[in-house]
N, C-alpha and C positions, 0 to 999 in steps of 0.2 A: 650550188652544184647544179650542173645542167642535167637534162634528161639523159643525154648520152653517158655522162659520168655516172649517174645513178644506175643505169642499166649495166654498165661495165662492172661496177662494184657488186651488183647482184649476181652477175654471171661469171665473174672471175673466180679462178680456182684459188685455193689457199696458198699455193706456191706463188701464183702471180701476185697476190696481195702482199705476201711476205717480201717478194722481190721489190715491189714498189716501195714498201716501207724502208727497206735497206737502202734503196737509191736516195730517198729523201733524207735519211739520217746521214748518209755519206756526204751529201751536198751541204748539210748543216755544218759538218766538220771541215768544209773546204777541201775535201778530198777529190781526187780524180776518179772517174769510173774505170774499173779494171778493164772493161772491154775496149776502152779508148787509149790504153797505155802502150807505148812502144817499148820493145826490148832494148836493153842497154841504156836506159834513161833513169834519172832519179825521179822517184814518184812518191806521192803521199796518198795512201789508201786508207779507207775506213770501212769497217764491216763487222760481221759476227763470225766467231770461230765455229765452224761446223764440226771439226774433228781435231783431235790432238793425238799424235802417235808418240808414245814413249819408247825409248830404245831398250832392247832386252839387256839383261845383266850380262856383263862380259863383252859387250860390243862397245864401239866408240860412242861417246856421248853425243847425241844429236837429236834435239827436240824438234818435231815437225808438226805444224798446224795448218789447216786449210782455212783461209779467210775468204768470206763470201760477201759481196757488196750489192747484190741484186742484178749486176750486169755480167758477172763472172767470178771466178775464184783464182787465187794464187796460193802457192805453198810458202809458208814462212818457215825457215830453217835456222835454228840457233845451234851453231856448232860448239861443242865443248860443254853443252848443258844437258842434263838429264831431266830437269824440271825447272819451271819458273813460276813463282807464286802469282796467281791470278790468271795464268794462261790455261784455260779450261774450256771445253765445249760450251757454246751458248754465250760466251763472254764477248762483249763489244770492245773494239780497240781501234786506234789509229796507228798506222805504221809508216815509216819512212825508210827508203833504201833504194838501191839500184835493182831494177827488174832484170833478171837473168833468164836466159833461154833454158827450157827444161832439159835435164840430162836424159840419156836414153832410158826409156821405161817410165818416165814421168809425163803426165798429161798436161800439167799446168806450169805456167811461168813461176819463177822462184825469187824470193827475197832472202838473201843470206844475212844473218845477224842484224835484222832490222831494228832500228830504234822504235820503241813502242810506247803508247800511252793508253792505259786502261780507261774505259769509259763506263758510265753508269748504264745499267740495263734499261731497255725500254719495255713497256708492257706489251705483251703479245695478245692480239685480238683472237678471240676464240669463236 
């Protein structure tokens, strides 16, 4: 470790450290960085689920989760599903699908019904 790297590690915020960890883990999975993905292309992404939104009773089943890889976030939307075992905040996964433009009112690009693979959790530095 160089002096510059040591100073950066000491001065980096927790958010920056977590982003760096996510970027390293995504590269290990052979995934593309979210920030470098073009819309309407097939992508393989890897990251951690920051949030999962369950549909209210009586509405159309649509499970939505935010996947973060250290460079950006995408929404994962499984249509026709109210829940999926293992899809929960803090869970790491790799997904594959076509990156779509956000609908009106959405801030992030979307993967609809992505294929996914659950990954083992990594320890979080405290």
